[in-house]
N, C-alpha and C positions, 0 to 999 in steps of 0.2 A: 192506469193506476195513479192515484193521487196520494202524495205524502205531504204533511204539513208540519213545519217546525217553527217554534216561537222562541224569541229571546227578547225579554223586556217588551218594547213596543214594536219590535221588528218581526215580521212574519215572512217565512219562505215557503212557498207552495211549489212542489215539484210534480210535474205531470209526465208520466211515462206512457207513451201511446195514448194520448188524451182521447176520451170519449165525449160525444156531444153533450151528454148529461152533466159530466164533470165541468166542462167549459161553461155550460149554461148557468150552473150554480155560482161560478166565479164572476160571471158577467154582472150579475145583480149586486153582489157583495162589494166588488172592487171597481164598479162602473167602467168596465172594459168596453172599448169601442167595438161595435158589431163587426167592423172590418178585421180587427185583430182576432176576434173570436172565430171568425170564419177561417182565418189563416192558420190558427192553431190545430185545426182538425186534419191537416195534411202537410207533408213535407214540401218545402220549396227548394228550387235550385239556386236561388240567388241570395247572397247576403245583402242586408240593407238596414237602415235605421229610419224610423218614422217617429214624429213627435205629435202626441195628442194631448193638448193642454198640459197637465202635470204628469202625464204618463208617457214613457218612452218605450217604443217597441223596437227591439233589436234582434236581428237574425244573424247568426254567425255559423259558419261551417268549420269544423275542426277535423284534422286527419286522424284516423285510428286504423291500426293494422288489422286486416282481415286474414286470419291464418288460412282459411279455406281458399281464398282468392290469391293469397301470397302477395298482397300489395296493400297500400294504404287506401282507404275509402273515405268518402266525405260523411261526416257525422254532424247533423244539424242540431243546433240548440237555439230555441226561441226564448228571449227574455222580455217579460213585461215588467217594467221597472216603475214603481210608484214611490211615493214619499217614504212610507213606512212598510212597504211590502215588496217582495220580488216573486214573480211567477216564472218558473222555467218549464219548458216543454221539450222533450226529446222523444225520438221514435225508435230507439234501440236501447238494449240494456248496456249500461256503461259502468264498470267498476269504479272509475274515477269519481263518478257522481256519488256513489255509495260512500266512498272515502270522505268526501266533503260533507255529506249529510251527518256522518259520525262526528266530524269535527264541530259541526254546528250544534249537535245534540250535547256534546260534552263541554262546549263553550271554549274550546281551544283556539278558535279563530277570532274570538273576541278579546284576545290579549291586547289587540290594537283598539283603542277607544274610538277610532275614526269609523269603525264599521257599525254605524248606528242608523243607517237608512238603506233603502233598496239599491241606490246607485253604487254605494261603496261595496255592498255585498255582491252585486253583479260584477264589479271590477275584480273583486277577490276571486270569484269563480273563473273569470276569464284568465287571470294571471295563473291560476292553478292549472288551467287547461294548457296554457303555453308551457308551463313547467313540464307537463306530461308530454307535450310535443317534443320538447328537448330530450326527454328520456327516449322517445321513439327514434329520434335522430341519432342518439348514442348507439342504439341497436343497429341502425343502418350503417354507421361508421364501423362498427365491429364486423359487419358482413363485408364491407368494402376491404377492410384489412385482410380478412380471410380470403377474399377473392384475389387480392394482390399477391399473397403468399402462393396460392395455387397456380396463378399465371406464371410466376417465375420458377415454379417447380416442374414446368413442362406439361401442365394440365390445361392448356389453352382450349382444347376442344370441349372439355367438360364445363369450362367457365363461360362459354358463349351464352347458354340459356340463363345461368345464374346472374351474369352481369346484365343481361337484357331485362331480367325481372327487377333487379336493383334500380336500373334506369327508369323503368316504368313506375316503381314505388316512389322514387324521388319526384318524377314528373307529376304524379297524382297528388303528392304532398304539396308541391308548389301550386298546383291549380286550386287546391282547397283553401290555402291561406292568402292567395294572391290579392284579394280585395280588402283584407283586414285593415290595412293602414288608413285608407280613405274612410272606411266605416267608423273607426275609432276617432279619427279627426273630426268627424261630424258629430259623434256621440259626446265628445269632450265639452264643447260650448253649451250644448243642450243640457247636459248634466250639471254644469256649473251654475246655470240659471236656477235650477230646481234645488240643488243640494249645497250650493255655496262654493266659495273659491277653493276650499280644501279639496274639492273633487278633481280639480285640474292636476294636482300632485299625483293622485291615484291613477288618473287617466294617462299621464305621462309615464308613470311606472309601467303600466300595461303596454304602452307603445315601446318602451325600452325592452321589455320581455319579448315583444314581437320582433324587434330588430335583432335580438340575439338568435331567435329561431331562424329568421331569414338569412342571417350571416352564416350560421352553421349549415343551413340548407344549401346555400350557394357554394360553400366549401365542398360539401358532399357531391354536389352536381359537377363541379369542376374536376374533382378527383375521379369520379366514376366515368366521366367522358374521356379523360386522359387514359384511364385504365382500359376502357373499351377500344380506343385507338391502338394502344400498345398490344392488347390481346389480338386484335385483327392483324397487326403487322407481324407478330410472331407466327400466327397461323398461316399467313401468306408466305412467309419465309419457309415454313415447313413444307407447304404444298409445292413451292418452287424447287426446294431441294429434292423432293420426291420426283417431280417432273423431270428435273435435270438428270437424276440417276436413271430413270426409265428411258430417257432419250439416249443417254450414253450407252446403256445396255443394248438398245436397238441398233446403234451404230456399230457396236462391238460384234454383235451377233450377225449383222448383215453380211460381212465378208465370209463368215463361217458358212452361212447358208448358201452364199454364192459359190464358194468352192465346192460344197457338197453337191450342188445342182449341176455345176459344170462337169465334174468328174463322174456324175451318174448318167450323163447323156449317152444314149445308145448310138455312138458313131464308130466308124471303122478305125480312125486313127486318133483316139484320145490320148494326149501325152501322159506319160508315166504309168497309165493303166496297163497292166500286164508285165511290167518290169519287176525285177526282184525288189521286194520291200516297198511296193507301190503304196500300200495302205499306210505305213508309217511315215512315208514321205509326205503324203497328202495331209495326214493328221498334223505332222510337224509344220507344214506350211500354214495350216489353219491356226495353230497355236501361235506361230510367229506373227501372223497378221493381227491376231487379237492382242498379243503383248505389245506390238508396235503401236496400235491404236490406243491402248491403255496408257502407255508411256507418254504418248503425245498429249492425251487429255490431262495427265498429271502435270506435264510441263506447262500447259496452258492454265493450270490451276482450275480446271473445270471439275475436278474430283477432290 
């Protein structure tokens, strides 16, 4: 699907799941290099920036949360940046893009006079996507706080899967934006040559937004890893407590079983058996041995 937006001399063409016919029509009109045209027809795994005369081809991947997979997934956006036009291509529906398109249509993003070329518009979109990434990280932080509360409420077992999913989410987030800094640093001088020195200010602002995303991401990563270790320690302590109790119970019941086996032996001269009150004497000895062992374990602070 192709959407075209215009403001004065600036044109923004957005392609969602671009078709060969749509790309072909743009190649002739905007003199797009055949290599770029071929790349637009399929998603790529790697972010990069290429310069073709006065056109810059930029590929960036952004994290977006997939509710079905319960983790962040990579979302590719291709930018073909010309002097007075910007072509974007993406391969999934994205509400954040619709939001920016509305802003373009009503002219609210043109309050800044600097957005008068394709490079500035591309930077604006990138910064908006970083802002969206910060909002995604805010949701991750809320989940971390919820996990922390549950861990210290004694719900360690229930939190094992929840924390593992959070760690996976953060890891995928990190993998997606890992190469952005080097890409933007390459994009900045290329854009400055085409769009003037003012472009450097905008590119630096985008790098600042990226730094905030990475800082918050590192914070989330550190907290969730610490929480994972804490949860594991608490679970291990619980298991150790259970094993200790079971071991002590085995030691306490062992003499009881021994007594019962000894006095149930079919021998001619079994002590106590046959005397008056023999049953209660044997039961008393069993209880006494159990109490003695229990007292000993208490003194040793094993219970």
